[in-house]
C-alpha positions in Angstrom: 140.0 196.4 151.2 141.1 197.2 147.6 138.9 195.4 145.0 139.2 194.8 141.3 136.6 194.0 138.5 138.3 192.3 135.5 136.6 193.1 132.2 137.0 190.5 129.3 135.9 190.0 125.8 135.7 186.2 126.1 135.1 184.0 122.9 135.0 180.3 122.2 138.7 180.2 122.4 139.5 179.1 125.9 143.3 179.1 125.8 143.0 182.8 124.7 140.4 183.6 127.3 142.5 182.0 130.1 145.6 183.9 129.0 143.7 187.3 128.9 142.2 186.6 132.3 145.4 185.7 134.0 147.2 188.9 132.6 144.5 191.1 134.0 144.4 189.5 137.4 148.0 189.7 137.9 147.8 193.5 136.8 145.1 194.2 139.3 147.2 192.6 142.0 150.1 194.7 140.9 147.7 197.7 141.4 147.0 196.7 145.0 144.0 194.6 144.7 143.3 192.0 147.3 140.2 190.6 146.0 139.7 190.4 142.3 136.5 189.4 140.4 136.1 187.9 137.0 133.1 188.1 134.8 130.4 185.6 133.9 131.6 183.0 131.4 135.1 184.2 131.7 136.6 180.9 130.3 134.2 180.4 127.5 131.5 182.6 125.8 129.9 180.8 122.9 126.7 179.3 121.7 124.5 177.1 124.0 125.6 174.1 122.3 129.4 175.0 122.6 129.0 175.9 126.2 127.5 172.4 126.9 130.3 170.8 125.0 132.9 173.0 126.8 131.5 172.6 130.3 133.9 171.5 132.8 133.7 170.0 136.3 134.8 172.1 139.4 138.2 170.3 139.2 138.6 171.1 135.5 141.4 173.0 133.8 139.9 176.5 134.0 139.1 176.6 137.8 142.4 174.7 138.4 144.1 177.6 136.7 142.2 180.1 138.7 143.1 178.4 141.9 146.7 178.5 140.9 146.7 182.4 140.3 144.9 183.0 143.7 147.3 180.8 145.6 150.4 182.3 143.7 149.4 185.9 144.1 147.9 185.4 147.6 144.5 186.8 146.9 140.7 186.2 147.0 139.6 185.5 143.6 136.0 185.2 142.3 136.1 183.1 139.2 133.1 184.9 137.6 131.1 181.8 136.2 131.7 178.7 134.2 129.4 176.1 132.7 129.7 173.4 135.2 129.5 169.8 134.0 127.4 167.5 136.3 126.1 164.1 135.7 125.6 162.4 132.4 122.7 163.7 130.5 122.1 166.7 132.9 122.3 170.3 131.8 125.4 172.2 133.2 125.0 174.9 135.8 126.3 178.4 135.4 128.4 178.2 138.5 130.5 181.0 140.3 133.5 179.9 142.4 135.0 182.0 145.2 138.7 180.9 145.8 140.7 181.8 148.9 144.4 183.0 149.0 145.4 179.2 149.8 143.9 178.2 146.5 141.0 176.4 148.2 137.4 176.9 147.3 135.2 179.2 149.7 132.0 178.9 148.2 130.2 177.9 144.8 127.1 179.5 143.7 124.9 178.3 141.0 123.0 180.9 139.2 119.3 180.8 140.2 117.6 183.0 137.7 117.7 181.8 134.0 118.1 184.5 131.3 115.0 183.5 129.2 114.0 186.7 127.4 112.6 188.5 124.3 114.0 192.2 125.1 115.8 194.8 123.4 116.3 192.9 120.3 117.7 189.9 122.2 116.0 186.4 122.0 117.8 184.1 124.6 116.8 181.0 126.4 119.5 180.1 128.9 117.4 177.2 130.3 117.6 175.4 126.9 121.3 174.7 127.7 121.8 175.3 131.6 119.8 174.4 134.7 119.2 176.8 137.5 120.6 176.5 141.1 118.4 176.7 144.3 120.9 177.8 146.9 121.6 181.4 148.1 125.4 181.7 148.9 127.4 184.0 151.2 130.9 183.4 152.1 133.8 185.3 154.2 136.5 187.5 152.2 138.7 188.7 155.1 136.6 190.7 157.3 133.7 190.8 154.9 130.8 188.7 154.0 130.4 188.5 150.4 127.0 187.5 148.6 127.4 185.9 145.3 125.0 186.4 142.2 125.4 186.1 138.5 124.2 188.7 135.7 120.4 188.3 135.4 120.1 187.8 139.2 120.6 191.7 139.2 116.9 192.1 138.4 115.7 190.4 141.5 115.9 192.5 144.5 114.6 189.8 146.8 117.7 187.8 146.4 120.0 190.7 147.2 118.1 191.5 150.2 118.4 188.0 151.6 122.0 188.3 151.1 122.3 191.6 153.0 119.9 190.1 155.8 122.6 187.2 156.0 125.3 189.6 156.7 126.7 190.5 152.9 128.3 193.7 153.0 129.5 193.4 149.4 127.5 191.7 146.5 129.4 190.3 143.6 127.6 190.6 140.1 129.8 188.9 137.4 127.9 189.4 134.4 127.6 189.3 130.4 124.9 192.0 130.2 123.7 192.6 126.5 124.5 196.0 125.1 120.7 196.5 124.4 119.6 196.2 128.1 122.8 197.4 129.6 122.9 200.8 128.0 119.4 201.6 129.8 119.5 199.4 133.0 123.1 198.3 134.0 124.1 201.1 136.2 120.8 201.8 137.4 120.3 198.4 138.7 123.7 198.2 140.3 123.3 201.4 142.2 119.7 200.5 143.2 120.9 197.2 144.8 123.7 199.1 146.7 121.5 201.7 148.0 118.7 199.5 149.1 121.1 197.3 151.0 123.5 199.6 152.2 126.1 197.4 150.5 129.0 197.5 148.0 128.6 196.1 144.5 131.4 194.6 142.6 130.3 194.1 139.0 132.8 192.6 136.5 131.5 192.2 133.1 132.1 190.9 129.5 132.6 193.6 126.8 132.3 193.7 122.9 131.3 191.0 120.4 132.0 187.4 120.5 130.6 185.0 117.9 127.9 184.3 116.8 125.7 186.9 118.1 126.8 188.1 121.6 127.2 191.9 122.1 128.1 192.7 125.8 127.9 196.0 127.3 131.0 196.2 129.5 131.0 199.1 131.8 132.3 196.9 134.7 131.7 199.0 137.9 132.2 199.1 141.7 129.5 200.8 143.6 129.5 202.0 147.2 126.4 201.8 149.8 125.5 205.4 148.9 125.2 204.5 145.3 128.3 206.3 144.3 130.0 204.7 141.4 133.7 204.5 142.5 134.8 203.0 139.3 133.6 202.2 135.8 135.7 200.4 133.1 136.0 201.9 129.5 135.2 199.7 126.6 137.8 196.9 126.1 139.6 194.6 128.2 141.0 196.0 131.4 140.4 196.1 135.0 139.2 198.8 137.5 139.9 198.9 141.1 138.7 200.9 144.1 139.2 200.8 147.9 136.1 199.9 150.1 135.5 202.1 153.0 134.0 199.9 155.5 133.8 202.6 158.1 131.8 204.8 155.7 129.5 201.8 155.1 128.9 201.5 158.9 128.0 205.1 159.2 125.5 204.8 156.3 123.9 201.6 157.8 123.5 203.6 161.1 122.3 206.9 159.7 119.9 205.4 157.0 119.2 202.1 158.9 116.8 200.4 156.0 117.8 197.0 156.9 117.4 197.5 160.6 113.9 199.1 159.9 112.4 196.0 157.8 109.2 194.8 159.1 109.1 191.1 157.9 105.9 190.2 159.8 104.1 192.6 157.4 105.2 191.0 154.0 103.4 188.3 152.4 103.9 186.9 148.9 100.8 186.7 146.8 99.9 183.2 146.4 99.9 183.5 142.5 101.7 185.9 140.3 100.5 186.5 136.7 102.9 186.3 134.0 103.2 189.6 132.3 105.8 188.9 129.6 109.6 188.4 129.7 112.1 190.9 130.7 115.6 191.5 129.4 
C-alpha cells in the first residue's frame, strides 16, 4: 500500500486551509497514494478561543469536504483532526476522522491526552478549551488495521502498545508538534513507537508559524517497523509518500517477536503515580 502524509501551515483562515489541503491530497493521489493523512487541526489552527468558536460537528463543512475528496478520488483519507462541536456548553473534542473510499466514516478518534505543558519555552493548556476522549480506536484500511492517535498521544507508549495488541499494523499520528520539542523529540519518538510495536507510523504534521504564537516543527514522516524513516518532509507545505512493505513487516514480527513475547500477567500498574512536573 502506498501512503502519504500531507504537511500544512494551517492558520485561522479556514477557506485557505481547505484549499491547501485539497490540493495536496489530490497531488498525493496523483503520485499513487491510496491512503492519505492530513495533520492535526488541518482545517483551523488558531487560539483556543478561536478553536472553540470555529468548532464544527462531524457533519460540518470541513469533514463534508474531506468526505467528498475521498469519494471522488477513491481513497482512504484520515482527516487529521478538527475541533469537534458537541453539546451546548460543552468543550469541543480534538477529533480525528477516518474516511473510506465511499466517503463514509470508518472511525472517529477523540484525543485522549491533553497537551497541558510548560516545556521548551511553550506554555499551553489544551484542556482549557477542549475535553479529552476516552476510547482507544482501531479501524480497517484495506488489508491493514490502523490505530488512531493525535500529536501529544505520541508520548504515551501504553496507548500505542494497546493499539498494536488489538491488531494495528500502522499507527497514524496527525500532529502540530511544537518546534521546541519537535527538534529534539519528534523523530526519536516516532521511531521508538514503530520499533517497539513492529509497526508502521504515518505522521503528518503542521509546519511553520501561525498567529498568534504557534510555531510547528513539520518534518512529517513515514517510519517502517524497523525504525527506518522511509520519508521525511522538507520545510513548507507539501506531501511525502512511501510504499508499505507488509511482507517485510511480517518477517520483522516473526524474527523479533516483541509483541508475542509480552508477559501481561507480570505487569501491574502502581496504585498511585507521583506528579513530577509537566512534559512537552
